[in-house]
N, CA, C and O atoms as CSV, one atom per row, in Angstrom:
chain,resi,resn,atom,element,x,y,z
A,1,MET,N,N,18.494,9.186,0.796
A,1,MET,CA,C,18.240,7.806,1.150
A,1,MET,C,C,17.493,7.120,0.023
A,1,MET,O,O,16.505,7.651,-0.484
A,2,LYS,N,N,17.953,5.955,-0.368
A,2,LYS,CA,C,17.316,5.199,-1.432
A,2,LYS,C,C,16.220,4.315,-0.846
A,2,LYS,O,O,16.447,3.598,0.129
A,3,VAL,N,N,15.030,4.368,-1.444
A,3,VAL,CA,C,13.904,3.565,-0.990
A,3,VAL,C,C,13.854,2.295,-1.834
A,3,VAL,O,O,13.897,2.355,-3.063
A,4,ASN,N,N,13.763,1.155,-1.170
A,4,ASN,CA,C,13.661,-0.131,-1.857
A,4,ASN,C,C,12.203,-0.351,-2.250
A,4,ASN,O,O,11.365,-0.604,-1.384
A,5,VAL,N,N,11.888,-0.259,-3.542
A,5,VAL,CA,C,10.519,-0.401,-4.025
A,5,VAL,C,C,10.233,-1.876,-4.274
A,5,VAL,O,O,10.902,-2.504,-5.096
A,6,PRO,N,N,9.237,-2.444,-3.569
A,6,PRO,CA,C,8.925,-3.857,-3.762
A,6,PRO,C,C,8.246,-4.115,-5.103
A,6,PRO,O,O,7.597,-3.232,-5.664
A,7,THR,N,N,8.405,-5.334,-5.606
A,7,THR,CA,C,7.742,-5.740,-6.842
A,7,THR,C,C,6.285,-6.054,-6.544
A,7,THR,O,O,5.892,-6.174,-5.383
A,8,ALA,N,N,5.476,-6.189,-7.608
A,8,ALA,CA,C,4.059,-6.529,-7.435
A,8,ALA,C,C,3.919,-7.876,-6.729
A,8,ALA,O,O,3.029,-8.047,-5.896
A,9,ALA,N,N,4.782,-8.824,-7.051
A,9,ALA,CA,C,4.729,-10.140,-6.401
A,9,ALA,C,C,5.027,-10.014,-4.909
A,9,ALA,O,O,4.409,-10.701,-4.096
A,10,GLN,N,N,5.961,-9.151,-4.546
A,10,GLN,CA,C,6.271,-8.943,-3.135
A,10,GLN,C,C,5.097,-8.280,-2.416
A,10,GLN,O,O,4.799,-8.621,-1.271
A,11,VAL,N,N,4.435,-7.344,-3.074
A,11,VAL,CA,C,3.274,-6.680,-2.472
A,11,VAL,C,C,2.163,-7.708,-2.242
A,11,VAL,O,O,1.508,-7.682,-1.200
A,12,ARG,N,N,1.946,-8.607,-3.198
A,12,ARG,CA,C,0.928,-9.646,-3.026
A,12,ARG,C,C,1.235,-10.561,-1.846
A,12,ARG,O,O,0.321,-11.157,-1.276
A,13,ALA,N,N,2.497,-10.678,-1.475
A,13,ALA,CA,C,2.902,-11.518,-0.348
A,13,ALA,C,C,2.801,-10.785,0.990
A,13,ALA,O,O,3.004,-11.402,2.036
A,14,PHE,N,N,2.494,-9.489,0.986
A,14,PHE,CA,C,2.336,-8.731,2.219
A,14,PHE,C,C,1.179,-9.300,3.037
A,14,PHE,O,O,0.310,-9.991,2.505
A,15,THR,N,N,1.181,-9.002,4.329
A,15,THR,CA,C,0.033,-9.340,5.164
A,15,THR,C,C,-1.157,-8.496,4.717
A,15,THR,O,O,-1.005,-7.608,3.878
A,16,VAL,N,N,-2.327,-8.762,5.265
A,16,VAL,CA,C,-3.553,-8.065,4.841
A,16,VAL,C,C,-3.436,-6.557,5.012
A,16,VAL,O,O,-3.941,-5.800,4.183
A,17,THR,N,N,-2.778,-6.112,6.079
A,17,THR,CA,C,-2.494,-4.687,6.256
A,17,THR,C,C,-1.001,-4.515,6.475
A,17,THR,O,O,-0.331,-5.388,7.028
A,18,VAL,N,N,-0.492,-3.371,6.030
A,18,VAL,CA,C,0.928,-3.051,6.228
A,18,VAL,C,C,1.029,-1.661,6.842
A,18,VAL,O,O,0.127,-0.835,6.699
A,19,ASP,N,N,2.138,-1.418,7.527
A,19,ASP,CA,C,2.325,-0.104,8.134
A,19,ASP,C,C,2.559,0.946,7.050
A,19,ASP,O,O,2.881,0.621,5.907
A,20,LEU,N,N,2.393,2.186,7.427
A,20,LEU,CA,C,2.475,3.282,6.460
A,20,LEU,C,C,3.835,3.395,5.768
A,20,LEU,O,O,3.863,3.601,4.554
A,21,PRO,N,N,4.956,3.272,6.471
A,21,PRO,CA,C,6.243,3.349,5.767
A,21,PRO,C,C,6.415,2.242,4.711
A,21,PRO,O,O,6.983,2.480,3.646
A,22,THR,N,N,5.923,1.036,5.014
A,22,THR,CA,C,6.006,-0.055,4.034
A,22,THR,C,C,5.141,0.266,2.823
A,22,THR,O,O,5.567,0.075,1.684
A,23,ALA,N,N,3.929,0.752,3.065
A,23,ALA,CA,C,3.052,1.131,1.962
A,23,ALA,C,C,3.676,2.253,1.138
A,23,ALA,O,O,3.616,2.227,-0.091
A,24,GLY,N,N,4.262,3.220,1.795
A,24,GLY,CA,C,4.905,4.327,1.094
A,24,GLY,C,C,6.048,3.866,0.217
A,24,GLY,O,O,6.274,4.422,-0.858
A,25,SER,N,N,6.772,2.850,0.668
A,25,SER,CA,C,7.897,2.347,-0.132
A,25,SER,C,C,7.434,1.804,-1.478
A,25,SER,O,O,8.202,1.797,-2.440
A,26,CYS,N,N,6.181,1.347,-1.555
A,26,CYS,CA,C,5.637,0.843,-2.822
A,26,CYS,C,C,5.517,1.959,-3.863
A,26,CYS,O,O,5.472,1.691,-5.063
A,27,PHE,N,N,5.465,3.195,-3.404
A,27,PHE,CA,C,5.367,4.353,-4.287
A,27,PHE,C,C,6.678,5.129,-4.359
A,27,PHE,O,O,6.730,6.218,-4.931
A,28,GLY,N,N,7.741,4.565,-3.775
A,28,GLY,CA,C,9.035,5.229,-3.786
A,28,GLY,C,C,9.146,6.341,-2.759
A,28,GLY,O,O,9.999,7.220,-2.881
A,29,LEU,N,N,8.284,6.309,-1.742
A,29,LEU,CA,C,8.270,7.343,-0.711
A,29,LEU,C,C,9.020,6.873,0.523
A,29,LEU,O,O,8.984,5.693,0.871
A,30,GLY,N,N,9.687,7.788,1.173
A,30,GLY,CA,C,10.336,7.500,2.434
A,30,GLY,C,C,9.348,7.618,3.578
A,30,GLY,O,O,8.185,7.966,3.372
A,31,ARG,N,N,9.814,7.327,4.785
A,31,ARG,CA,C,8.961,7.334,5.973
A,31,ARG,C,C,8.339,8.706,6.214
A,31,ARG,O,O,7.124,8.815,6.379
A,32,ASP,N,N,9.157,9.748,6.235
A,32,ASP,CA,C,8.645,11.091,6.520
A,32,ASP,C,C,7.640,11.557,5.470
A,32,ASP,O,O,6.599,12.118,5.811
A,33,ALA,N,N,7.946,11.328,4.209
A,33,ALA,CA,C,7.032,11.730,3.138
A,33,ALA,C,C,5.705,10.979,3.248
A,33,ALA,O,O,4.643,11.554,3.012
A,34,SER,N,N,5.767,9.699,3.605
A,34,SER,CA,C,4.542,8.908,3.751
A,34,SER,C,C,3.647,9.484,4.843
A,34,SER,O,O,2.445,9.658,4.643
A,35,TYR,N,N,4.241,9.779,6.001
A,35,TYR,CA,C,3.448,10.337,7.099
A,35,TYR,C,C,2.937,11.735,6.768
A,35,TYR,O,O,1.813,12.078,7.133
A,36,ASN,N,N,3.737,12.543,6.089
A,36,ASN,CA,C,3.287,13.887,5.700
A,36,ASN,C,C,2.104,13.822,4.746
A,36,ASN,O,O,1.135,14.562,4.909
A,37,LEU,N,N,2.175,12.937,3.747
A,37,LEU,CA,C,1.053,12.801,2.809
A,37,LEU,C,C,-0.195,12.282,3.505
A,37,LEU,O,O,-1.301,12.745,3.225
A,38,ALA,N,N,-0.029,11.329,4.406
A,38,ALA,CA,C,-1.181,10.798,5.149
A,38,ALA,C,C,-1.816,11.891,6.005
A,38,ALA,O,O,-3.041,11.991,6.084
A,39,ARG,N,N,-0.990,12.698,6.638
A,39,ARG,CA,C,-1.488,13.799,7.478
A,39,ARG,C,C,-2.291,14.796,6.645
A,39,ARG,O,O,-3.273,15.365,7.123
A,40,GLN,N,N,-1.868,15.005,5.397
A,40,GLN,CA,C,-2.547,15.956,4.507
A,40,GLN,C,C,-3.735,15.322,3.784
A,40,GLN,O,O,-4.481,16.012,3.090
A,41,GLY,N,N,-3.909,14.013,3.946
A,41,GLY,CA,C,-4.986,13.316,3.233
A,41,GLY,C,C,-4.660,13.104,1.773
A,41,GLY,O,O,-5.565,12.941,0.955
A,42,ALA,N,N,-3.374,13.102,1.428
A,42,ALA,CA,C,-2.952,13.015,0.028
A,42,ALA,C,C,-2.156,11.746,-0.273
A,42,ALA,O,O,-1.506,11.667,-1.316
A,43,PHE,N,N,-2.193,10.748,0.622
A,43,PHE,CA,C,-1.488,9.494,0.344
A,43,PHE,C,C,-2.165,8.836,-0.849
A,43,PHE,O,O,-3.381,8.960,-0.999
A,44,PRO,N,N,-1.412,8.134,-1.708
A,44,PRO,CA,C,-1.977,7.582,-2.954
A,44,PRO,C,C,-3.100,6.560,-2.785
A,44,PRO,O,O,-3.767,6.232,-3.767
A,45,CYS,N,N,-3.332,6.049,-1.583
A,45,CYS,CA,C,-4.449,5.120,-1.352
A,45,CYS,C,C,-4.982,5.364,0.063
A,45,CYS,O,O,-4.329,6.031,0.866
A,46,PRO,N,N,-6.160,4.829,0.367
A,46,PRO,CA,C,-6.753,5.075,1.687
A,46,PRO,C,C,-5.880,4.578,2.844
A,46,PRO,O,O,-5.316,3.486,2.797
A,47,VAL,N,N,-5.789,5.407,3.873
A,47,VAL,CA,C,-5.019,5.080,5.077
A,47,VAL,C,C,-6.012,4.883,6.217
A,47,VAL,O,O,-6.905,5.704,6.424
A,48,LEU,N,N,-5.848,3.790,6.952
A,48,LEU,CA,C,-6.720,3.478,8.080
A,48,LEU,C,C,-5.980,3.734,9.379
A,48,LEU,O,O,-4.788,3.446,9.489
A,49,ARG,N,N,-6.684,4.274,10.359
A,49,ARG,CA,C,-6.098,4.466,11.681
A,49,ARG,C,C,-6.624,3.353,12.575
A,49,ARG,O,O,-7.830,3.237,12.796
A,50,LEU,N,N,-5.710,2.537,13.086
A,50,LEU,CA,C,-6.050,1.470,14.026
A,50,LEU,C,C,-5.369,1.802,15.350
A,50,LEU,O,O,-4.196,1.495,15.560
A,51,GLY,N,N,-6.126,2.429,16.226
A,51,GLY,CA,C,-5.526,2.933,17.461
A,51,GLY,C,C,-4.568,4.057,17.112
A,51,GLY,O,O,-4.969,5.073,16.544
A,52,ARG,N,N,-3.303,3.871,17.454
A,52,ARG,CA,C,-2.287,4.873,17.112
A,52,ARG,C,C,-1.587,4.552,15.802
A,52,ARG,O,O,-0.824,5.372,15.291
A,53,ARG,N,N,-1.836,3.370,15.255
A,53,ARG,CA,C,-1.145,2.933,14.032
A,53,ARG,C,C,-1.876,3.410,12.784
A,53,ARG,O,O,-3.105,3.471,12.756
A,54,LEU,N,N,-1.109,3.746,11.760
A,54,LEU,CA,C,-1.646,4.047,10.442
A,54,LEU,C,C,-1.274,2.885,9.541
A,54,LEU,O,O,-0.100,2.536,9.421
A,55,VAL,N,N,-2.280,2.282,8.905
A,55,VAL,CA,C,-2.043,1.123,8.061
A,55,VAL,C,C,-2.760,1.290,6.725
A,55,VAL,O,O,-3.658,2.119,6.576
A,56,VAL,N,N,-2.340,0.480,5.764
A,56,VAL,CA,C,-2.940,0.445,4.441
A,56,VAL,C,C,-3.220,-1.017,4.130
A,56,VAL,O,O,-2.411,-1.887,4.453
A,57,THR,N,N,-4.356,-1.293,3.510
A,57,THR,CA,C,-4.645,-2.677,3.154
A,57,THR,C,C,-3.876,-3.071,1.897
A,57,THR,O,O,-3.592,-2.240,1.035
A,58,ARG,N,N,-3.550,-4.342,1.815
A,58,ARG,CA,C,-2.854,-4.871,0.643
A,58,ARG,C,C,-3.694,-4.653,-0.617
A,58,ARG,O,O,-3.158,-4.297,-1.667
A,59,ALA,N,N,-5.008,-4.865,-0.514
A,59,ALA,CA,C,-5.892,-4.687,-1.667
A,59,ALA,C,C,-5.867,-3.241,-2.168
A,59,ALA,O,O,-5.836,-3.003,-3.375
A,60,ALA,N,N,-5.881,-2.276,-1.244
A,60,ALA,CA,C,-5.839,-0.860,-1.638
A,60,ALA,C,C,-4.509,-0.526,-2.305
A,60,ALA,O,O,-4.464,0.243,-3.264
A,61,LEU,N,N,-3.426,-1.110,-1.791
A,61,LEU,CA,C,-2.107,-0.899,-2.404
A,61,LEU,C,C,-2.084,-1.418,-3.836
A,61,LEU,O,O,-1.667,-0.720,-4.760
A,62,LEU,N,N,-2.537,-2.652,-4.002
A,62,LEU,CA,C,-2.524,-3.249,-5.337
A,62,LEU,C,C,-3.388,-2.457,-6.311
A,62,LEU,O,O,-3.015,-2.268,-7.469
A,63,GLN,N,N,-4.548,-1.994,-5.839
A,63,GLN,CA,C,-5.426,-1.203,-6.704
A,63,GLN,C,C,-4.758,0.115,-7.090
A,63,GLN,O,O,-4.809,0.513,-8.254
A,64,ALA,N,N,-4.138,0.791,-6.136
A,64,ALA,CA,C,-3.471,2.067,-6.419
A,64,ALA,C,C,-2.284,1.877,-7.362
A,64,ALA,O,O,-1.943,2.776,-8.131
A,65,LEU,N,N,-1.660,0.705,-7.298
A,65,LEU,CA,C,-0.528,0.409,-8.177
A,65,LEU,C,C,-0.978,-0.109,-9.545
A,65,LEU,O,O,-0.151,-0.343,-10.427
A,66,GLY,N,N,-2.296,-0.286,-9.719
A,66,GLY,CA,C,-2.823,-0.746,-11.000
A,66,GLY,C,C,-2.657,-2.233,-11.209
A,66,GLY,O,O,-2.640,-2.706,-12.346
A,67,GLU,N,N,-2.535,-2.978,-10.119
A,67,GLU,CA,C,-2.404,-4.436,-10.186
A,67,GLU,C,C,-3.722,-5.085,-9.821
A,67,GLU,O,O,-4.476,-4.552,-9.006
A,68,ALA,N,N,-4.008,-6.238,-10.420
A,68,ALA,CA,C,-5.220,-6.982,-10.089
A,68,ALA,C,C,-5.121,-7.446,-8.642
A,68,ALA,O,O,-4.059,-7.880,-8.195
A,69,THR,N,N,-6.231,-7.353,-7.910
A,69,THR,CA,C,-6.217,-7.769,-6.515
A,69,THR,C,C,-6.570,-9.235,-6.342
A,69,THR,O,O,-6.199,-9.840,-5.337
A,70,GLU,N,N,-7.278,-9.820,-7.297
A,70,GLU,CA,C,-7.650,-11.224,-7.211
A,70,GLU,C,C,-7.369,-11.895,-8.536
A,70,GLU,O,O,-7.454,-11.279,-9.598
A,71,ALA,N,N,-7.034,-13.161,-8.453
A,71,ALA,CA,C,-6.822,-13.928,-9.684
A,71,ALA,C,C,-8.180,-14.208,-10.307
A,71,ALA,O,O,-9.140,-14.518,-9.601
A,72,THR,N,N,-8.262,-14.100,-11.603
A,72,THR,CA,C,-9.504,-14.407,-12.289
A,72,THR,C,C,-9.463,-15.832,-12.787
A,72,THR,O,O,-8.433,-16.298,-13.276
A,73,ASP,N,N,-10.582,-16.529,-12.666
A,73,ASP,CA,C,-10.621,-17.922,-13.085
A,73,ASP,C,C,-11.301,-18.094,-14.437
A,73,ASP,O,O,-11.395,-19.211,-14.947
A,74,GLY,N,N,-11.770,-17.008,-15.015
A,74,GLY,CA,C,-12.394,-17.069,-16.335
A,74,GLY,C,C,-13.830,-17.538,-16.301
A,74,GLY,O,O,-14.492,-17.591,-17.337
A,75,GLY,N,N,-14.323,-17.882,-15.116
A,75,GLY,CA,C,-15.700,-18.374,-14.975
A,75,GLY,C,C,-16.669,-17.230,-14.779
A,75,GLY,O,O,-16.286,-16.062,-14.712
A,76,ALA,N,N,-17.933,-17.597,-14.688
A,76,ALA,CA,C,-18.991,-16.614,-14.470
A,76,ALA,C,C,-18.926,-16.118,-13.027
A,76,ALA,O,O,-18.489,-16.854,-12.143
A,77,PRO,N,N,-19.359,-14.871,-12.775
A,77,PRO,CA,C,-19.308,-14.307,-11.418
A,77,PRO,C,C,-20.218,-14.995,-10.439
A,77,PRO,O,O,-20.267,-14.615,-9.269
């Protein structure tokens, strides 16, 4: 099965949290591989359990993919 890997721009358009299979697709992983890695604690970014759901934050995805999470304005912090 071919996994459709989203672009960085598509990941930035994700909601604040995404389900585990969607997050896994960002790394070229299928559904089963994503759940197996999460179960082993080896998913490429932190996985949160919300009730029965496993989710990943958009910010954690972008950081794991090496993308900036916020636009910089060039000003002082």
